Every structure is written in C-alpha cells, then in structure tokens.
C-alpha positions as CSV (number, residue, x, y, z in Angstrom):
1,M,-19.1,14.2,-20.5
2,S,-17.6,15.8,-17.4
3,R,-14.6,18.3,-18.2
4,K,-13.0,17.5,-15.3
5,V,-13.0,14.4,-12.7
6,V,-11.1,14.1,-9.3
7,A,-10.8,10.1,-8.2
8,S,-8.9,9.4,-4.4
9,A,-7.7,5.9,-3.0
10,P,-5.9,5.2,0.2
11,G,-2.7,3.8,0.8
12,K,-2.2,0.5,2.7
13,V,-0.2,-1.2,5.7
14,I,0.5,-4.8,6.8
15,L,-0.8,-5.1,10.5
16,Y,0.7,-8.2,10.5
17,G,1.9,-11.5,8.5
18,E,4.8,-10.2,6.1
19,H,6.5,-12.9,4.9
20,S,4.6,-15.5,6.1
21,V,2.0,-15.1,4.1
22,V,4.4,-16.4,1.3
23,Y,4.1,-19.7,3.0
24,G,0.5,-19.7,3.1
25,E,-0.2,-18.1,6.2
26,P,-2.7,-15.5,6.9
27,A,-1.9,-11.4,7.0
28,I,-4.1,-8.5,7.8
29,A,-3.8,-5.3,5.8
30,I,-5.6,-1.7,6.6
31,A,-6.4,0.8,4.5
32,L,-4.7,4.5,5.7
33,S,-6.5,8.2,5.8
34,K,-3.3,9.3,3.2
35,R,-4.7,8.8,-0.2
36,A,-3.6,9.8,-3.7
37,Y,-5.9,12.0,-5.8
38,V,-6.1,12.3,-9.5
39,T,-7.5,14.3,-11.7
40,V,-8.3,14.0,-15.5
41,Y,-9.3,16.3,-18.0
42,P,-10.4,14.9,-21.5
43,S,-8.2,16.3,-24.1
44,S,-8.7,16.8,-28.1
45,S,-5.3,15.4,-28.6
46,S,-5.0,11.3,-29.0
47,A,-2.3,10.8,-26.1
48,I,-2.3,9.9,-22.7
49,E,-0.3,12.8,-20.9
50,I,0.4,12.6,-17.5
51,N,1.9,14.4,-15.1
52,A,3.5,13.8,-11.7
53,L,3.6,16.5,-9.5
54,D,4.9,14.7,-6.7
55,Y,8.4,13.9,-8.8
56,G,8.1,16.6,-11.2
57,V,8.1,14.0,-13.8
58,K,5.5,14.9,-17.4
59,T,5.3,13.0,-20.4
60,E,2.8,12.1,-23.1
61,F,2.2,8.2,-23.9
62,P,-0.1,6.6,-26.8
63,Q,-3.4,5.0,-26.7
64,E,-1.8,1.9,-27.7
65,R,1.0,-0.1,-26.6
66,A,3.8,0.9,-28.2
67,K,7.5,0.4,-28.1
68,I,9.0,2.7,-25.5
69,N,12.2,2.8,-23.6
70,V,11.1,1.2,-20.2
71,E,14.4,2.1,-19.4
72,H,13.6,5.7,-19.1
73,E,13.0,6.6,-15.8
74,K,9.9,9.0,-16.8
75,F,8.4,5.9,-18.0
76,K,9.3,3.7,-14.4
77,I,7.6,6.5,-12.6
78,L,4.6,7.1,-15.0
79,Q,4.2,3.3,-16.3
80,P,1.6,2.0,-13.9
81,I,-1.2,5.3,-14.7
82,W,-0.5,4.4,-18.3
83,E,-1.6,1.3,-18.0
84,A,-4.3,2.0,-15.8
85,C,-5.3,4.2,-18.2
86,L,-5.4,1.8,-21.0
87,Q,-7.1,-0.6,-19.1
88,V,-10.0,1.5,-18.7
89,L,-10.2,2.2,-22.7
90,E,-9.6,-1.3,-23.6
91,Y,-12.3,-2.6,-21.2
92,T,-15.0,0.5,-22.8
93,S,-13.4,-0.1,-25.9
94,T,-13.2,3.7,-25.9
95,K,-10.9,6.1,-27.7
96,Q,-10.2,9.4,-25.6
97,G,-7.2,11.6,-25.2
98,L,-6.6,12.5,-21.8
99,K,-4.9,14.5,-19.7
100,I,-4.2,13.4,-16.1
101,I,-2.5,15.1,-13.1
102,V,-1.3,12.8,-10.0
103,K,-0.7,14.2,-6.3
104,S,-0.4,11.7,-3.4
105,Q,0.2,11.9,0.5
106,I,1.1,8.0,-0.1
107,P,5.4,8.0,-0.1
108,R,6.4,5.8,-3.2
109,E,8.6,2.4,-2.8
110,A,7.7,2.7,0.9
111,G,5.9,-0.3,0.6
112,L,2.4,1.8,1.4
113,G,0.6,0.7,-1.6
114,S,1.5,4.0,-3.6
115,S,1.1,2.3,-7.2
116,A,-2.3,0.4,-6.7
117,A,-3.9,3.5,-4.9
118,V,-2.7,6.0,-7.8
119,A,-4.2,2.9,-10.4
120,V,-7.2,2.7,-8.8
121,S,-7.7,6.3,-8.7
122,T,-6.8,6.7,-12.5
123,I,-9.6,3.8,-13.2
124,A,-12.4,5.4,-11.1
125,A,-11.4,8.7,-12.6
126,V,-11.0,8.1,-16.8
127,G,-14.3,5.7,-16.1
128,S,-16.1,8.0,-14.4
129,L,-15.4,10.6,-17.1
130,I,-16.6,8.5,-19.9
131,E,-19.4,7.7,-17.8
132,A,-18.7,4.1,-17.9
133,N,-20.3,3.4,-14.9
134,L,-17.4,1.1,-13.5
135,T,-18.4,-1.0,-10.3
136,P,-15.5,-1.2,-7.3
137,Q,-15.3,-4.8,-8.1
138,I,-14.6,-3.8,-11.8
139,I,-12.0,-1.0,-11.0
140,S,-10.1,-3.3,-8.2
141,K,-9.8,-5.9,-11.4
142,L,-9.0,-3.2,-13.6
143,A,-5.9,-2.2,-11.5
144,Y,-5.1,-5.6,-10.6
145,E,-4.5,-6.2,-14.4
146,A,-2.3,-2.8,-14.9
147,E,-0.4,-3.8,-11.5
148,K,0.6,-7.3,-13.1
149,I,1.5,-5.6,-16.1
150,V,4.1,-3.4,-14.0
151,H,5.2,-5.5,-11.1
152,K,4.5,-9.1,-12.3
153,T,3.3,-10.8,-9.4
154,P,0.8,-8.8,-7.3
155,S,-1.3,-10.5,-4.3
156,G,-3.7,-8.5,-4.9
157,I,-4.2,-7.2,-1.6
158,D,-3.0,-3.3,-2.6
159,N,-5.9,-3.1,-5.1
160,T,-8.5,-4.5,-2.8
161,I,-7.8,-2.5,0.0
162,A,-7.2,0.7,-2.4
163,T,-10.9,0.1,-3.7
164,F,-12.6,-1.2,-0.8
165,G,-11.0,0.4,2.5
166,G,-11.0,-0.8,5.7
167,A,-9.2,-3.6,6.6
168,V,-8.9,-7.4,4.8
169,L,-7.7,-10.6,6.0
170,F,-5.5,-12.2,3.4
171,Q,-4.5,-16.2,2.9
172,K,-3.2,-18.3,-0.3
173,G,-5.0,-15.5,-2.3
174,N,-8.3,-15.3,-0.9
175,I,-9.5,-12.0,0.7
176,T,-12.1,-11.1,2.9
177,K,-13.3,-7.8,4.6
178,I,-12.6,-7.4,8.3
179,Q,-14.4,-5.7,11.1
180,I,-13.1,-3.0,12.5
181,G,-14.4,-2.3,16.5
182,K,-12.3,1.3,16.9
183,N,-9.8,3.5,15.1
184,L,-6.6,2.9,14.8
185,P,-4.4,6.0,15.7
186,L,-1.1,5.2,13.7
187,V,1.6,6.7,12.9
188,I,4.2,5.5,10.0
189,G,8.1,6.3,10.3
190,N,9.5,6.2,7.0
191,T,13.4,5.6,7.0
192,G,13.6,6.4,3.3
193,V,15.3,3.2,2.5
194,K,14.8,1.6,-0.9
195,R,15.1,-2.3,-0.6
196,S,13.6,-5.0,-2.9
197,T,10.7,-7.2,-2.2
198,K,11.6,-9.9,-4.2
199,Q,15.5,-9.8,-2.8
200,L,14.1,-10.1,1.3
201,V,11.8,-12.6,0.1
202,L,14.3,-14.7,-1.5
203,K,16.3,-14.5,2.0
204,V,13.9,-15.9,4.1
205,K,13.4,-18.7,1.6
206,S,17.2,-19.3,1.7
207,L,16.8,-19.4,5.6
208,K,14.5,-21.5,5.5
209,E,15.6,-24.3,3.3
210,K,18.9,-23.8,5.6
211,Y,17.4,-24.2,9.2
212,E,14.0,-25.6,8.3
213,D,12.9,-27.1,11.7
214,I,14.0,-23.8,13.2
215,V,12.2,-21.6,10.8
216,T,9.2,-23.1,9.9
217,P,8.0,-22.6,13.7
218,I,9.0,-18.5,13.3
219,I,7.0,-18.3,10.1
220,K,4.2,-20.6,12.1
221,N,4.0,-18.4,15.1
222,I,3.5,-15.8,13.1
223,G,0.8,-16.8,11.7
224,L,-1.1,-17.8,15.3
225,I,-0.7,-14.1,15.8
226,I,-3.7,-13.4,13.5
227,P,-6.4,-15.0,15.2
228,K,-5.7,-13.0,18.2
229,A,-5.8,-9.9,16.5
230,L,-8.9,-10.3,14.5
231,K,-10.5,-10.5,18.0
232,A,-8.7,-7.5,19.4
233,L,-9.5,-5.8,16.3
234,N,-13.3,-6.6,16.6
235,E,-13.2,-5.5,20.2
236,G,-10.9,-2.4,19.7
237,D,-8.5,-3.7,22.2
238,L,-5.5,-1.3,21.3
239,P,-3.1,-2.3,24.3
240,T,-3.3,-5.9,22.9
241,L,-2.9,-5.3,19.1
242,G,0.1,-3.2,20.5
243,E,2.0,-6.0,22.2
244,L,1.1,-8.7,18.9
245,M,2.6,-6.1,16.8
246,N,5.8,-6.0,19.1
247,I,5.6,-9.8,19.1
248,N,5.1,-9.8,14.9
249,Q,8.2,-7.7,14.9
250,G,10.5,-9.9,17.4
251,L,9.8,-12.8,14.6
252,L,10.5,-10.5,12.1
253,D,13.4,-10.0,12.8
254,A,14.6,-13.6,14.3
255,L,13.5,-13.9,10.1
256,G,16.7,-11.3,9.2
257,V,14.3,-8.5,7.3
258,S,14.8,-5.9,10.1
259,T,17.5,-3.1,10.1
260,K,19.4,-1.4,12.7
261,D,17.3,2.2,10.7
262,I,14.2,0.0,11.2
263,A,15.1,-0.7,14.7
264,K,16.2,3.0,15.7
265,L,12.6,4.1,14.7
266,I,10.6,1.2,16.5
267,Y,12.2,1.6,19.8
268,A,11.9,5.7,19.5
269,A,8.0,5.3,19.3
270,R,7.5,2.7,21.7
271,S,9.6,4.6,24.2
272,A,7.3,7.7,23.3
273,G,4.3,5.8,24.5
274,A,3.2,3.7,21.2
275,Y,1.3,0.4,22.4
276,G,3.4,-1.1,20.3
277,A,5.5,-1.0,16.7
278,K,7.0,-2.7,13.7
279,L,8.0,-3.1,10.3
280,T,5.4,-3.0,7.6
281,G,6.1,-4.7,4.4
282,A,9.3,-6.4,3.4
283,G,11.4,-4.8,5.5
284,G,14.9,-4.4,4.6
285,G,14.1,-0.2,5.1
286,G,10.9,1.0,4.1
287,C,8.5,1.8,7.0
288,I,7.8,0.7,10.4
289,I,4.4,1.5,11.9
290,A,2.8,2.1,15.3
291,L,0.0,2.1,17.0
292,T,-0.5,4.3,19.8
293,P,-3.1,5.9,22.2
294,P,-4.5,9.0,20.3
295,E,-3.0,11.5,22.6
296,K,0.6,10.4,21.7
297,Q,0.4,10.1,18.2
298,N,2.2,13.9,18.1
299,K,5.1,12.5,20.8
300,V,6.0,9.3,19.1
301,A,6.2,11.1,15.8
302,E,8.7,13.7,17.1
303,A,10.5,10.5,18.4
304,I,10.5,9.0,15.1
305,K,11.4,12.3,13.5
306,R,14.5,12.9,16.3
307,E,15.8,9.4,15.0
308,G,16.1,10.4,11.1
309,G,12.5,9.3,10.0
310,E,9.9,10.6,8.4
311,P,7.0,10.4,10.5
312,I,3.1,10.4,8.8
313,I,0.5,10.7,11.1
314,T,-2.7,9.1,9.8
315,E,-5.4,6.2,11.0
316,I,-7.1,3.5,9.5
317,S,-9.5,4.7,6.5
318,L,-12.6,3.2,6.1
319,K,-13.3,4.7,2.8
320,G,-12.1,3.1,-0.1
321,V,-12.0,4.9,-3.6
322,K,-14.2,7.9,-4.4
323,I,-15.0,10.7,-6.5
324,E,-14.2,14.2,-5.0
325,E,-15.2,16.3,-7.9
326,K,-16.9,16.1,-11.2
C-alpha cells in the first residue's frame, strides 16, 4: 500500500441555464482550473482523521456511520469528506484507518462545486491508496452517493464535472459532454454573500405560479440561449458567448434572483472589457462569472476587487480528477 496519495479535482461554474434547468430546459456547466487537493495517508488507528486546512478544522470520525452531532460546525464542514471515505470503504469492503488533509483553491458555499471537487478527490485518493482500481465512472457514482447524503437532491452536475472535466450539457437528468473550440479566459467575482439555493428555487417557483404567462416565456427564452451557446463554444466565438451571457443575466434578473452586490460586480467586469458577465448558480449572492479577452483578465479582476468582490482568475479545465502524487 502506498504511504501517501494526493488527488485533485476541479470546481465548476454554470455557464448558462440556471433556474430554467429546474423546469426541463438545458444548462451548460464547465470545469474550472481551480482545484481541490486531497492527501490521504494510511493510519494504524481505526479512525478517519480529517484536517481541512482552509477552515482550520480537524477531527476524527469512526469507520461506521454512528450517531454524531450533525449540528456541530466541524461536522457540517467535514461530513462530505467523511461520507466520501465511507463510500469507498463500503464499496470495496475495506477496513482501513485514514488520515486525510484537504486544501482547496475553490471557495466553499459559493456555488462553485467545492463540495463535489473535494468528494471526488477524496474518493480517487482513498481508492488509489487501497489499490481499488476505481474507474472514473465509479468515482463519479460514489461521489454522487456521498453528495446525496449531504445535499439530499444533487443534480449530478458537480460530481460529473469534477470527475471528467471539460464542459457538459445537462437536461432532465441527462448529462452529455460538449466539445470546446477554444480556451475560455474567465474571472470569477465572489460577492461573499451566502445564500440558500432551495429558497431561491422556491422564489422563482412562486413567481411562476403568480405570473405564469409572463414567467414561463422567460424560462423558455433562457433555454433558447443554449443551442446558440453550444455553437459558439464549438467555434470558439468568445464575443458571441459574452453577449449570450449578458442576455442570460437579464433574464435571470427578471426572475428576481440577482442582487445589488451581483449587479455591481457584473457591471464592473463589463466596464473593464469583459465580453459578458452574469451570475452563476442560484443567485441571491454567491458568484458572478465574466468571460474576457485573455489580455484583460487582470483588468477585470481589479475592477471586481474595487467593487468589493473577491476576484479569481481562472479558465476552463479539460482535465477532471487526477492522481497528483503516489
């Protein structure tokens, strides 16, 4: 058995199709070059020791699901990692104490797929450590099961992107890979505002029920963006992709999921030369994403920072989960 394994997996953003995807319309998600890194060591103890360096949180868990205080802040942060470990150990019928160290470039609770990236990295690292020969399909499936326990009804997008990288089209539970014609220079702007995806989905549902004849066409129009975006992605047509992002943002604004904090960062990015910018994820806070000419990434990042956002310069990652060291 290896004495140490390091695995990493990418975060993600929704490029187009937030909220409308709930009503059967397609959405496009892409992997980011920012990654979560998980280092796994075997342990002589029977416990699973987890140390999340970014949050300064460290604790031990049993190898079986026992009664644990789920309200405890340490548990809420570390539960997805513990669940990922259990999925591998249960799948392979293995008993093995583990020491796990997590270091992530992906902000937590910002709609960037941090939890899934950590889960996928953990599963790949533990699987490699115990020489389980897990396929990418099995890694993704086990991560999805771990995400289900923590998040109840995940879409499957996050674990798929973290495992396989690149870009995917998601519709009614079906996930298919997309061809990308050119790199996408991106700048993420994190508002730092926490939000509840569930509450925002319910907000749109309520608006749709109240104004069915107005809101349904908005949702359909978000769906109409996707075929044009797929064509532009395949051709590497960045200006068109930017315009479509701006249209998508206007429609999301009409659904009431944008905020002043989001708008400030979007307009800062556009004014600094971004082709387009929009919220990514549920809205109500979280992050915006801006598509820029390569030479303007720094300028856009500076503009976002001036408006109080946390900028993250990134690009699409065609590589999913990988073993960094063994």
